[in-house]
C-alpha positions as a printed NumPy array, in Angstrom:
array([[  9.893, -15.827,  39.646],
       [  8.084, -17.2  ,  36.616],
       [  9.69 , -16.97 ,  33.179],
       [  7.68 , -15.031,  30.6  ],
       [  7.277, -16.92 ,  27.328],
       [  5.529, -16.008,  24.126],
       [  4.227, -18.263,  21.412],
       [  4.257, -17.438,  17.724],
       [  0.52 , -16.967,  17.8  ],
       [  0.635, -14.398,  20.599],
       [  3.494, -12.51 ,  18.948],
       [  1.483, -12.258,  15.726],
       [ -1.475, -10.496,  17.368],
       [ -0.029,  -6.937,  17.201],
       [  0.901,  -7.441,  13.546],
       [ -2.559,  -8.768,  12.726],
       [ -4.217,  -5.811,  14.461],
       [ -1.963,  -3.35 ,  12.638],
       [ -2.733,  -5.061,   9.327],
       [ -6.458,  -4.998,  10.017],
       [ -6.584,  -1.34 ,  11.064],
       [ -4.145,   0.214,   8.594],
       [ -4.428,  -2.015,   5.503],
       [ -7.656,  -4.018,   5.38 ],
       [-10.047,  -1.357,   6.727],
       [ -8.869,   1.409,   4.344],
       [ -9.052,  -0.998,   1.393],
       [-12.62 ,  -1.918,   2.31 ],
       [-13.569,   1.772,   2.497],
       [-11.877,   2.39 ,  -0.853],
       [-13.772,  -0.467,  -2.51 ],
       [-17.024,   0.696,  -0.93 ],
       [-16.672,   4.187,  -2.403],
       [-15.461,   2.829,  -5.751],
       [-18.456,   0.546,  -6.264],
       [-21.337,   2.543,  -4.734],
       [-23.083,   5.801,  -5.514],
       [-24.245,   8.485,  -3.072],
       [-27.237,   6.396,  -1.951],
       [-25.185,   3.253,  -1.32 ],
       [-26.39 ,   1.419,  -4.431],
       [-23.937,  -0.762,  -6.361],
       [-22.619,   0.892,  -9.52 ],
       [-19.524,   0.925, -11.711],
       [-20.11 ,   4.518, -12.844],
       [-17.354,   5.772, -10.55 ],
       [-14.799,   3.496, -12.188],
       [-15.915,   4.246, -15.734],
       [-15.921,   7.959, -14.917],
       [-12.421,   7.695, -13.497],
       [-10.955,   5.951, -16.533],
       [-12.744,   8.124, -19.101],
       [-11.818,  11.493, -17.578],
       [ -8.525,  12.727, -19.112],
       [ -7.568,  14.615, -15.94 ],
       [ -7.74 ,  11.555, -13.705],
       [ -6.007,   9.301, -16.242],
       [ -3.216,  11.88 , -16.535],
       [ -2.875,  11.972, -12.763],
       [ -2.785,   8.18 , -12.645],
       [ -0.05 ,   8.04 , -15.3  ],
       [  1.929,  10.732, -13.474],
       [  1.65 ,   8.745, -10.232],
       [  2.922,   5.584, -11.916],
       [  5.81 ,   7.482, -13.527],
       [  6.733,   9.035, -10.195],
       [  6.637,   5.613,  -8.51 ],
       [  8.893,   4.109, -11.195],
       [ 11.422,   6.953, -10.968],
       [ 11.439,   6.789,  -7.161],
       [ 11.988,   3.025,  -7.24 ],
       [ 14.834,   3.378,  -9.745],
       [ 16.548,   6.083,  -7.682],
       [ 16.233,   4.005,  -4.513],
       [ 17.691,   0.965,  -6.281],
       [ 20.542,   2.976,  -7.774],
       [ 21.407,   4.349,  -4.339],
       [ 20.741,   1.277,  -2.216],
       [ 22.675,  -1.392,  -4.113],
       [ 26.041,   0.395,  -4.165],
       [ 25.634,   1.334,  -0.504],
       [ 24.745,  -2.262,   0.39 ],
       [ 27.749,  -3.603,  -1.522],
       [ 30.02 ,  -1.043,   0.138],
       [ 28.714,  -1.95 ,   3.596],
       [ 29.111,  -5.647,   2.834],
       [ 32.733,  -5.19 ,   1.802],
       [ 33.647,  -2.867,   4.681],
       [ 31.864,  -4.629,   7.538]])
């Protein structure tokens, strides 16, 4: 029976495919829609419209505030739990 061996390069293929499909492709679509108009012509009107509209800027600020609060709560919960697990185990 032959032993099955994997190299680092072959083990990185699933990660690279996942990264391509779920990170790179959506970012490319996002940049396409951010910098083009309905006809596919290059424009920065979408970005200027986004940052000049008070509704979208308010939503952006709310999203950042929510991300900061969520990060703080996770840190406040995770560090004591990690220290407790380190001392007990």
